[in-house]
C-alpha positions, 0 to 999 in steps of 0.5 A: 500499500502506498504511504500517504504524503505527509498532511501539511503542518498547521499554520504558523508551524516552521520545520526546524534543522532537526525537523521539529516543528515550533510554533509560529506567529499565524500567516495572516498576522505577516501579511495584513489586509492593508500593507504595513511598514517594511518592519512588518515583514518576517521571514524564517530564515533557514540555512543556505542549500548544500552545493549542486554536486553529484556527491550531495545526491543518491548514487547515480551512473558515473556518465550522469556526472559527466558533462553531456557535451563531451559527446558529439552531435552526430555520434556513430551507432557504436557510440550511441549503443555505449551511451546510458538512456540519460546519456541519449535523452540529453543528445536527443535534447540538444539538437538545434533541428526537429528532423535531425531530432527526428533521424535521432531517435529512428536511429536509436529505436534501431539499435539492438536490444533498445527498451522504448522510453518514455522520456525519448518520445517526451523529447521527441514530441516536444520537438515536434510540437514546436516545430509545428510538425503536426503529421510527423507528431501524429505519427509519433504519438501513434508509434508510442501508444500502439507500435511500442505499446508504451502508453503516454506518460507524465513527461509526454503529456508534459512535453506536449502540452508545454509545446503547443501552448508555446506554439499559440494552441493552449485550448489544445494543450488543455485537451491533453487533460482529457486524453490523461483522464480517459486513459487513467493517468494521473498528473504528477507534479511536473504535468500538474505544474505545466497545466496550471502554468498554462490556465495562469497565462491564459488569465484563466486563474480560478481555474488554475487554482481549482485545478492545483486544490484538486491535485493537493487533495488527491483528486482529478476532476477536469469537468470544471474546464468545460473543455468541449470538443466542438471549442477546437478545430476538427481540422486543427493539429490535434484532430487525432486526440480528439478522436481518440477522446470522443470515439475509443477511449472514452468508451474502453478506458473508463474514468479514473477513479479518485486517489484522495491521497493528500499532496505537497508539492515537493518542486521549486518550480511548482511554488514559484507557478503558484506564487506568480498565479496568486499575485496575478490573480491579486491574492497577495496573502495567499502568495504569502503563505504559499512562500511560508509553506515553501520554507517550512517544507524546506523547499529552497527557494530560488531566484525566480521565487524571490524575483515573483514575490518582489513583483507580486507585493511590488506591483500591488503597492506593496513597495516596503514588503518588496525591499524586505523580501530583497533583504532577506534573499541577499542574507540567504546568499541569493544573488540578485540578477538583472531581472531582480533590479528591473521587477524593482525598477518596475515596482517604483516606476508604477508608482511614480518614484523616480528617485527608486527608479534611479536608485536601483538603475544605478545599483545595477552598475555598482553590484557588477551587472550589465544593464539589458534592453529591459532595463534601458526600456524601464529607465528611459520610459520614466524619465521621458514620461517625466520630461527628464530631458538631460537624464534622459540623454545620459542614459542613451549616451550610456546605452550607445558607449555600451556597444549596443543601441536604443531598443527600438520600443524606446524610440517613440518614447524619447521622441515624444518627451522631445515633441511635447518639450518643443526640442524638435531639432533634438527630435530630428537628430535623435531620429536620424541617429537611431531610425535611419538604415535600423530595423525599426518596426512599422508600428514603431514609426506610427507611434512617432508619427503620432506624437508629432500628430498630437502637436498638429505638426503635420509637415513633420509626421509627414517627413517620418512618414515619407523617409527613407526606411532602407531595404525591407522597411514596408509601411503597415497599413497602421502608419497610413491610419496614423497619417489619416488622424494627422490630417484630420487633425491639422485640417489638411483634408487636401493631403488626403487624396495623395495619402490614399494614392501613396497607400494604394501604390504600395499594394496596401488596402484600406481596413475598418479603421482606416474607413472609420478614421477618414468618415470620422475625419470628413464628418468633423470637418464639416463634409458630410457628403464626403463622409456618406461617400466614404460609408457606402465604399466601406459597406460595398467592399464588405466591412461591417459598419458599426453604429458609432461610423453612422453616428459620426455621419449623422452628427456631421447632418445634424451640425449642417441642418441636413435633416432629411439626409440625417433621417434617411441615414437612421432608416439605412441604419435599421433596415441593415440591422445596425441598431441605433444606440443612445448618441444616434437617438440624442443627435436626432432628438437635439436636431429636431429640438434646436428648430423648437419642432417639439413633436419630431423630437418626442417621436424619436423618443418614443422610438428609442424607448421602444428600443429599450434604451432608457432616455439619459441626461443629454435626451431630457436636456434637449427636449426642455430646449426643445419646449423652450423654444416654443416658450411651453415652460410648464411641459419643459418644467414636467421634464426637469421634475422628472430629471430630479428622479435619475441618477445625479438629478439635472446637470448644469445645462439643463438647469441652465436651460430652465434658467434661461427660459424662466429668464425670457419670460420674465419668470424671476421667482422661478429662476431665482429658485433655480440659481439659489439651487445650483449656488447652494451646491456649488454647480453654478457655472458663468452661463448661470450668473450670466442669465440672472445678471441679464434678468436682473437688469432687464426687469429694471433691478440694477443693484440685484443685477450688479450684486451677481456681477460682483459674486461672478467676479468673486467666483473665479468663473470669469474665463472668456471675454463673452463673461467679461462683457456680460458683467461690464455692461451692468457696471456701465449701466450703473454709471461707475467708471472705477469698476469698470476700470478694474474689471478691464484690468483684471481682464487684461491681467488673465491675457483676455484681450478686450473685443469690439463689444468691450470697447463700445462699452468703455466708450459709453462708460467715459460719455456717462462721466465727465470725459470730454467728449472731443477726446472720446471721439477722437480716441473712438475715431482711431480706434474705428480706423484700426490704428495700432496704438489706439487700444492701448490708448483707450486703456490708458484714458480709462485707467486715467479718468478712473483714477488708476494711475499707476496702471495708466502710466505703465500702459503709457510707458509701453506705449512710448517705447522707441520700436513703437510708432503711435499716432497723434492720439496716442501722444495726447493720450500719454501727455494727458496721464502725465500731466494728470499724475503730476509726472512734470517732466515727462509731460514736458519732455513729451510735448517737446517731442510732440512739437518736434514731430509736428503733431501739436494742435491748438487743443484746449484741454492739451494747454490746459494741462500744459498750463498746469504743469507750468503752474507746478513748475513755478514757469510764469513766462510759460503760463502767460504765453499759454493764457494768450492762447487760450480764449477764456470766454469760449464756452468750449474752454469753459467746459474742458476747463471744468472738465480738467478741474473735475478730473484733477480733484477726483483723482486726488490732485489737489495741487494741479486744481489749485494752480490751475485755478489760480492761473485762471 
């Protein structure tokens, strides 16, 4: 009777050197749910593993300790006969080509006294599966099970399953489990680990865990895998196996009875597979328990174990635990390899810790290791994403000095860094150095082109696209698709025809992505007819047209008011069996809502609901807009009330639509209720404030309008010229010049240039105060004539009239720069500002400059300001000459004199006012 395998020790026990269990803490305490500090991870310490030599194992044939390379790859028959089975296996495994392996296997079978060897069959099956020699594999399989009467063993199943999975046939490899079950072959640890690894690599984590746990419990059950033959191609490479399973074996062999013998893994490779499996499944606690079980059963962890553990914990954010594992690894005498450092660099890169990535990158050289392609890719990716240009260039120089080249996957990353930073010259130099004549794939060229496309640098992208690739450098369809995107973003629709001709000349046919990109481009570019033509061609070519493709064309029709065309396309969709989604219905409903066609909008809402699509916020907002167009506030209110039952309630667009409707109808109370609700919930935007401002203003409630305007100004929502204009309109209506000037100052400080509407309101504001109508008309004329210095002169005049002298002086300093050419109007404004601010020297200097340029005209206000400057300076002769030029009894002068006095006093220049009064 076979003795039962030792049971798993109780959780928390560890096996000591003497073989006696000692009590330890629970595994759960070693790995809390939330990762703790690094010091919380305590690992039991075991003695280092014994050296790997023949003397440390049970006695074996002397030939097994000899180096197998001493035998030639093509020995004579006598040499083959003298070899042990293990040496023959080694020689068979070392063959580089499946045909030579097959020939050697035939020679072995022909030797006198050769006994069929299951390991030899395993090796040859692996050779044939990796080479995809399915007919030869079938013959060897049948020869093994029929001619040599040697049923498939665990090594044969494991070798064949591994080779099939690596050949891209994982489902076929799992069919071997059915064959094993039918033949009554229970998996050993090697074959079980192979199948678990295949399931893990295909993302079937739960199935892999069930298979492993069943094996540990001594059960062999494959029904949970749902390995049905209809999922496999009957004409595929494993057809012969399917025939055996479903026609012969199940009828004759019978089911394998459960062993129910508990087992524990004994191989380090099994523990490594399970640790990695638990890590990928996000079960950190189970991964740690598997690692501790490994130590408890004295299965010595290797470099792959620690690399897997570090990757598991690091990739789930437990960076401190990952570093503790690294320290424990070193303590055990296991030297970290380059993969260890690559894993740690990846961990820190995913956490955004650049310093951690750089620390371990530098440690590679300090430990005597050489960075590999993976190391360089990680460090360049990290540095380039964070735009650390100089550091990335240092790494690139190090790569070149090491005699290697920048990996092609890193080239687009570096190029994007340069492009995003505007370093186009460096990008070109890097491209010429690392891409010209190099074996860079078309997909990486596409990534470089896309980096230029995102910045609308279509000419640079085009240069990369047309550059010389050297021998064998063919463009892939992806590059053409990216160029379509490039021209679309840059609105260079004229370049598309030549691109498609180039594509046709290269023998490349457009794919589904090409058509979708072209349709999207022409739809958003305002060419609905061209988009529709491409849609028809796409269907004629045989590609499946998705709902998203139709919605792009319908959107273009809608934006261009092509109502009937949009409806025809909707009907075409339905006829072809392409079900419209909520976006399509939303476009149609909004199209009718914009024109106030409520009945048609409601019709498509009904069609949408009949198709099982629930209306969303956008649909309800469109209906509210439709009712708003025809002033049906009750119906709009009903839909708005229904939105409160939806997730999140009404959005800001729906609320503003209702607010605008109430404002249009003068329903102040209803509008205020919505506005107050928005402000309380911090949902109000600039549109909400502006709507309420105009409502109060139009209703004659100017104080309320000013209050809302000030709240908007304090809210930080003023972001464009339209919003500033709305606030300005309220201040102009109130006639407060100071608030108008302060608003314009804030606008300029935020780099928002006043538009024509704003300047019209500035003129209106100045006309309402004591400004000279002559000066205002002069400024307005200069603005209308498009004079280059007119805008600055107007702003300087406004700030001066409002008493904001510092701001006015700053603008004058900019106006009078030597490199700028200004007109007489601007000179007069600058002279007024200097005189008003008491800058006598600057005023005199500017007056003389104006006189030298022949810009002096007998303008009353100019002479009044000049006279005031003479008075301040005590220059009585100058005052006498100016007085002789002035006609004191002239009514226009009296008005100008009065305005000048008021201006001086309001701006706090009492001395100037006193001098002017004394002079007069």
